C-alpha positions in Angstrom: 46.7 -59.8 -74.1 47.7 -61.5 -70.9 51.3 -61.5 -69.6 52.7 -63.9 -67.0 55.3 -62.2 -64.7 57.7 -64.3 -62.6 60.8 -63.3 -60.6 63.4 -64.9 -58.3 62.9 -68.4 -59.1 66.4 -69.0 -57.5 67.1 -72.7 -58.9 63.7 -74.0 -57.5 62.1 -76.1 -60.3 59.5 -77.5 -58.0 58.0 -74.0 -57.6 58.3 -73.2 -61.1 56.6 -76.2 -62.2 53.7 -75.4 -59.7 53.4 -71.8 -61.1 53.3 -73.0 -64.7 50.6 -75.4 -64.0 48.6 -73.1 -62.0 48.9 -70.1 -64.3 45.9 -69.3 -66.6 46.5 -69.2 -70.3 48.8 -66.4 -71.4 50.5 -64.8 -74.4 53.9 -64.0 -73.0 56.2 -64.8 -70.1 58.4 -62.2 -68.5 60.9 -63.0 -65.9 62.6 -60.3 -63.6 65.8 -62.2 -62.8 67.5 -64.4 -60.4 67.2 -67.8 -61.9 70.1 -69.2 -59.8 71.7 -69.4 -56.4 70.0 -70.5 -53.0 68.0 -73.4 -54.6 69.3 -77.0 -55.7 68.6 -77.1 -59.4 69.8 -74.0 -61.5 70.3 -76.0 -64.7 66.9 -77.4 -64.8 65.4 -74.0 -64.1 67.4 -72.4 -66.9 66.4 -75.3 -69.3 62.7 -74.7 -68.4 62.7 -71.2 -68.7 64.4 -71.4 -72.2 62.1 -73.9 -73.2 58.9 -71.8 -73.1 60.6 -68.7 -74.6 60.5 -66.3 -71.7 61.9 -62.9 -71.8 64.3 -62.6 -69.0 66.2 -59.7 -67.5 69.3 -60.1 -65.4 69.3 -60.3 -61.6 72.1 -59.6 -59.2 72.5 -63.5 -58.7 72.7 -64.0 -62.4 75.2 -61.4 -62.6 77.2 -62.9 -59.7 77.2 -66.4 -61.4 78.0 -64.9 -64.9 80.8 -62.7 -63.9 82.3 -64.5 -60.8 81.7 -61.6 -58.6 79.9 -60.9 -55.2 75.8 -60.9 -55.3 75.7 -57.6 -53.5 72.6 -59.1 -51.6 71.5 -58.2 -48.2 73.5 -59.3 -45.2 71.1 -61.6 -43.7 71.3 -64.1 -46.5 74.6 -63.2 -48.0 76.5 -66.2 -46.6 73.8 -68.4 -48.0 74.2 -66.8 -51.4 78.0 -67.5 -51.3 77.7 -71.1 -50.1 75.1 -72.2 -52.6 76.8 -70.3 -55.6 80.0 -72.3 -54.8 78.5 -75.6 -54.1 75.5 -75.6 -56.3 75.6 -72.9 -59.1 79.2 -73.3 -60.1 79.0 -77.1 -59.2 76.1 -77.9 -61.5 75.8 -75.4 -64.4 77.7 -75.9 -67.5 79.8 -73.3 -69.3 77.2 -72.7 -71.7 74.6 -72.0 -68.8 76.8 -69.5 -67.3 77.6 -67.9 -70.8 73.8 -67.7 -71.4 73.1 -65.9 -68.2 75.7 -63.3 -69.3 73.7 -62.6 -72.4 70.5 -61.3 -70.3 69.8 -57.8 -70.6 69.7 -55.4 -67.6 66.2 -54.2 -68.5 63.3 -54.7 -70.9 61.6 -51.6 -72.4 58.1 -52.8 -73.2 55.7 -50.9 -75.1 53.6 -50.6 -72.0 56.2 -50.5 -69.2 59.8 -51.2 -68.1 60.9 -54.4 -66.6 64.0 -54.5 -64.3 65.2 -56.9 -61.5 65.6 -54.2 -58.7 64.7 -50.6 -59.9 65.5 -48.3 -62.5 67.9 -46.3 -60.3 69.9 -49.4 -60.1 68.8 -52.4 -62.0 70.6 -55.1 -59.8 71.0 -53.8 -56.3 68.3 -51.3 -55.2 65.4 -52.6 -52.9 61.8 -51.3 -53.3 59.8 -52.5 -50.5 56.1 -52.2 -50.1 56.3 -50.3 -46.9 58.5 -47.5 -48.2 57.0 -44.1 -48.6 55.8 -42.7 -51.8 58.7 -40.3 -52.0 61.2 -43.0 -51.4 59.7 -45.3 -54.0 59.5 -42.5 -56.6 63.1 -41.7 -56.3 64.0 -45.2 -57.2 62.1 -45.0 -60.3 64.2 -42.1 -61.6 67.7 -42.1 -62.9 70.3 -39.5 -62.9 70.4 -36.0 -61.6 66.6 -35.8 -61.7 66.5 -38.4 -58.9 68.3 -36.2 -56.5 66.2 -33.2 -57.4 62.9 -35.0 -57.2 60.2 -33.8 -54.9 57.2 -35.8 -54.1 56.2 -37.8 -57.2 55.5 -35.2 -59.8 56.0 -36.4 -63.4 56.9 -40.1 -62.3 54.7 -42.1 -64.5 54.5 -45.4 -66.2 54.4 -49.1 -65.3 57.3 -50.6 -63.7 57.9 -54.4 -63.2 60.2 -54.9 -60.2 61.5 -58.1 -58.4 64.4 -58.5 -56.1 62.8 -58.1 -52.6 60.8 -61.4 -52.7 57.8 -59.4 -51.5 54.6 -59.5 -53.6 52.7 -56.2 -54.1 51.0 -53.8 -56.4 51.1 -50.1 -55.7 49.8 -47.0 -57.6 51.7 -43.7 -56.9 50.5 -40.2 -56.7 52.0 -39.2 -59.9 50.4 -42.2 -61.6 53.2 -44.6 -61.7 52.2 -48.3 -61.3 54.5 -50.8 -59.6 53.9 -54.6 -59.9 56.1 -56.8 -58.0 55.2 -60.5 -58.6 57.0 -61.7 -55.6 59.3 -64.6 -55.6 58.6 -68.0 -57.4 61.3 -70.0 -55.6 61.9 -68.4 -52.2 59.3 -66.0 -51.1 60.2 -63.9 -48.1 56.9 -62.1 -47.4 55.7 -64.7 -44.6 53.9 -66.9 -47.1 55.9 -69.8 -48.4 53.6 -70.4 -51.4 55.1 -69.6 -54.9 54.1 -66.1 -55.9 53.5 -64.5 -59.4 51.4 -61.9 -61.1 49.2 -62.1 -64.2 48.8 -58.6 -66.2 45.8 -58.1 -68.5 46.7 -55.6 -71.3 44.6 -53.7 -73.8 47.1 -52.5 -76.3 49.6 -50.5 -74.4 47.2 -50.0 -71.4 47.3 -52.0 -68.2 43.6 -53.1 -67.6 44.2 -55.3 -64.5 46.7 -57.0 -62.4 46.0 -60.3 -60.5 48.5 -61.4 -57.8 48.5 -65.2 -57.5 50.0 -67.8 -54.9 50.2 -71.5 -55.4 51.5 -74.0 -53.0 54.0 -76.7 -54.0 55.9 -79.5 -52.4 58.3 -77.6 -50.2 59.7 -80.9 -48.8 61.1 -81.8 -52.2 63.2 -78.6 -52.5 64.5 -79.0 -49.0 65.3 -82.7 -49.5 67.2 -81.7 -52.8 69.3 -79.2 -50.9 70.7 -82.0 -48.5 72.7 -83.1 -51.5 74.7 -79.9 -51.2 74.4 -78.1 -47.7 74.4 -79.3 -44.2 74.6 -78.2 -40.7 73.5 -74.7 -39.7 73.4 -73.4 -43.3 71.0 -76.2 -44.2 68.7 -75.4 -41.4 68.7 -71.7 -42.1 67.8 -72.3 -45.8 65.1 -75.0 -44.9 63.5 -72.5 -42.6 63.1 -69.9 -45.4 61.4 -72.4 -47.5 59.1 -73.6 -44.8 58.2 -70.3 -43.3 58.5 -67.8 -46.2 60.4 -65.5 -44.0 64.0 -64.5 -43.4 63.1 -63.2 -39.8 65.4 -65.9 -38.2 68.4 -64.5 -39.9 67.7 -60.9 -39.2 70.0 -59.8 -36.2 68.6 -57.0 -34.0 
């Protein structure tokens, strides 16, 4: 069985189309949340995702739009999240679209793993980056009192599908746990602007292989679309993320 794993499409149908055209044949699509905000066409992304029957977990931006709350995202991009949610997400999504976002589950328990947007310790807001230590990562894979008592990675097993960071990576931890982050389809931030995704090969309930893939798309089209909603400094900041695949210009020393 082959599973296509996507995350963080962020209202960018141009990138989503490129991924679906590039992807090999597959049996299932799992999306790790954040269909909306930042990008110019959230309704189109929701329609497309629903059309191919993907299984979708809720991201922090989906939660923000559905419930009318703050996204809880990092300070570097927070102002862009607020701006695009107000001008684009709420300005273009129907009530039915917003209601559908509020039906998304916070996690998917798969026969072969667990899918969440951020991490099991906090499904919406925790960041698990590839440069974190084994101990830091293991702690985010555990819930409740055991998380505080965890030493090293003993007993932390299983396969975890995580998104949220916009950084693509696969990592095997000392205790045996496998982490797969497909990266971001719609707004990569790992210094590669190409749309990112993952393909997982399964043999029953066992992961036999993971392939991280990137595909280029017409970044100019999404930047041009943004001009209909955003201008000035905020437009320049957003455009630079898409062109460079980085938020370094937004991070203050």
